[in-house]
C-alpha positions in Angstrom: 0.0 0.0 0.0 1.4 3.4 -1.0 2.1 6.0 1.6 -0.6 8.4 0.3 -3.2 5.6 0.4 -2.1 4.6 3.9 -2.5 8.2 5.1 -6.0 8.3 3.6 -7.0 5.1 5.3 -5.7 6.3 8.6 -7.5 9.7 8.2 -10.7 7.9 7.4 -10.3 5.5 10.4 -9.6 8.5 12.7 -12.7 10.3 11.4 -14.9 7.2 11.8 -13.7 6.8 15.4 -14.5 10.4 16.2 -18.0 10.0 14.7 -18.8 6.6 16.1 -22.0 7.7 17.8 -23.2 9.4 14.6 -22.4 6.4 12.5 -24.1 4.1 15.0 -27.2 6.3 15.2 -27.5 6.3 11.4 -27.1 2.5 11.3 -29.8 1.9 13.9 -32.0 4.5 12.2 -31.7 2.7 8.8 -32.2 -0.8 10.3 -35.3 0.4 12.3 -37.0 1.9 9.2 -36.1 -1.1 7.1 -37.7 -3.5 9.6 -40.7 -1.2 10.0 -41.2 -0.9 6.2 -40.8 2.8 5.9 -37.8 2.6 3.6 -40.0 1.4 0.8 -43.0 3.8 1.4 -45.2 4.9 4.2 -44.7 3.7 7.8 -47.5 1.1 8.4 -50.1 2.3 10.9 -49.5 -0.7 13.0 -45.8 0.1 13.4 -46.7 3.7 14.2 -49.2 2.6 16.9 -46.7 0.0 18.3 -43.5 2.2 18.3 -44.6 5.8 17.9 -45.1 8.2 20.8 -48.2 10.1 22.1 -49.3 11.6 25.4 -51.6 8.6 25.9 -48.7 6.2 25.6 -46.7 8.1 28.3 -49.8 8.1 30.6 -49.7 4.3 30.2 -46.1 4.2 31.3 -44.7 3.2 27.9 -41.6 5.3 28.2 -39.6 3.1 25.9 -41.4 4.9 23.1 -39.3 7.9 23.8 -36.4 5.9 22.3 -38.2 3.8 19.6 -40.0 6.7 18.1 -36.8 8.7 17.7 -35.4 6.3 15.1 -38.5 5.9 12.9 -39.8 8.0 10.0 -43.3 8.4 8.6 -42.2 7.5 5.0 -39.2 7.1 2.8 -38.9 10.8 1.9 -38.9 11.7 5.6 -36.3 9.1 6.2 -34.0 10.6 3.6 -34.4 14.1 5.1 -33.9 12.9 8.6 -30.9 10.7 7.7 -29.1 13.8 6.2 -30.2 16.0 9.0 -29.0 13.6 11.7 -25.7 13.1 9.9 -25.1 16.9 9.8 -26.3 18.0 13.3 -25.2 15.0 15.3 -22.0 14.7 13.3 -21.1 18.3 13.9 -21.9 18.1 17.6 -19.8 14.9 18.0 -16.9 16.3 16.1 -16.9 19.4 18.4 -17.8 17.9 21.7 -16.9 14.2 21.6 -19.0 11.0 21.4 -20.3 10.8 25.0 -21.3 14.5 25.2 -23.0 14.3 21.8 -25.0 11.3 22.7 -26.0 12.6 26.1 -26.9 16.1 24.8 -28.9 14.7 21.9 -31.0 12.3 23.9 -31.4 14.8 26.8 -32.7 17.5 24.4 -34.9 15.0 22.4 -36.5 13.5 25.5 -36.9 16.7 27.4 -38.4 18.4 24.4 -40.8 15.6 23.8 -41.9 15.5 27.4 -42.7 19.2 27.3 -44.3 19.1 23.9 -46.7 16.2 24.4 -48.8 17.7 27.3 -49.1 20.9 25.2 -50.3 18.9 22.2 -52.5 16.8 24.4 -54.4 19.9 25.5 -55.7 20.2 21.9 -58.5 17.7 21.4 -57.8 17.2 17.7 -54.2 16.3 18.4 -54.5 14.5 21.8 -54.3 11.0 20.4 -51.8 11.6 17.6 -48.7 9.4 17.6 -45.5 10.8 16.1 -42.0 9.6 15.2 -38.7 11.3 14.2 -35.4 12.7 15.6 -35.9 16.3 14.7 -36.6 17.6 18.2 -33.2 16.4 19.3 -31.7 17.6 16.1 -33.1 21.1 16.4 -31.9 21.1 20.1 -28.4 20.5 18.8 -28.8 23.4 16.4 -29.7 25.6 19.3 -26.8 24.3 21.2 -24.4 25.2 18.4 -25.9 28.6 17.9 -25.5 29.5 21.6 -21.7 29.5 21.3 -21.6 31.8 18.2 -21.0 35.6 18.2 -24.1 36.1 16.0 -26.4 33.9 18.0 -29.4 36.3 17.7 -29.1 36.5 14.0 -28.6 32.7 13.6 -31.6 32.0 15.9 -33.8 34.4 13.9 -32.7 32.7 10.7 -33.5 29.3 12.1 -37.0 30.4 13.3 -37.6 31.9 9.8 -36.7 28.6 8.2 -39.1 26.8 10.5 -41.8 29.3 9.7 -41.2 28.9 6.0 -41.4 25.1 6.3 -44.7 25.5 8.2 -46.1 27.8 5.5 -45.2 25.2 2.8 -46.0 22.0 4.6 -47.6 22.6 8.0 -47.2 20.0 10.7 -48.3 21.5 14.0 -46.7 18.9 16.3 -43.3 18.8 14.6 -43.0 22.5 13.9 -43.9 23.4 17.5 -41.4 20.9 18.6 -38.7 22.4 16.5 -39.2 25.8 18.0 -39.3 24.4 21.5 -36.2 22.3 20.9 -34.3 25.3 19.4 -35.0 27.3 22.6 -34.0 24.3 24.8 -30.8 23.9 22.9 -29.9 27.6 23.3 -30.5 27.4 27.0 -28.4 24.2 27.3 -25.6 25.9 25.2 -25.5 28.9 27.5 -25.5 26.7 30.6 -22.8 24.2 29.4 -20.6 26.7 27.5 -19.0 26.1 24.2 -16.7 23.1 24.0 -14.3 22.1 21.3 -11.9 19.3 20.9 -8.3 19.7 19.7 -7.3 17.7 16.7 -4.0 16.4 18.0 -4.8 15.3 21.5 -8.6 14.8 21.3 -9.0 16.9 24.5 -12.0 19.1 25.1 -11.5 22.7 26.1 -13.9 25.5 27.1 -14.1 28.2 24.5 
């Protein structure tokens, strides 16, 4: 093997190790949607009922749905969008903060956002029994987390909210879009509380910004 090719392999291996949570998350996400049937089309209603999350499910104590619902998508188009979204936001967070922090922050923001959102949604009779799936609440939480450490945080936050509003105008989804706004705010708060963290390339050590 040539020296250049060996250097490339080493760089790829190093990148894969630094992004092991992201790669693992994407693998589980792909497998879950394959088994559920949403890679080929719409998520079957039975799968949504069995693995999705709603306020009624939480009231029955089915807290496992906070995890299972995260990895599923409603259809193949949503899966493609969420796959790219997860790769970008989780990958960026893991590269900056490390695998353990990225995993803890993602699931913390995703679960907290869901636990706050569902009672709000449950107060609306039309949406009370609606089950949902997806990882976008945790993803938007990580966006808020990243924005919090930037100099132009206000501008970036406004731009993110404008993008959510534009998406709602084109394809409204009250539960998801409300969750995105909520998650963005939670991420901003978490970012301010935890402070910006980066990892040096050579030593892989995290430092406060």
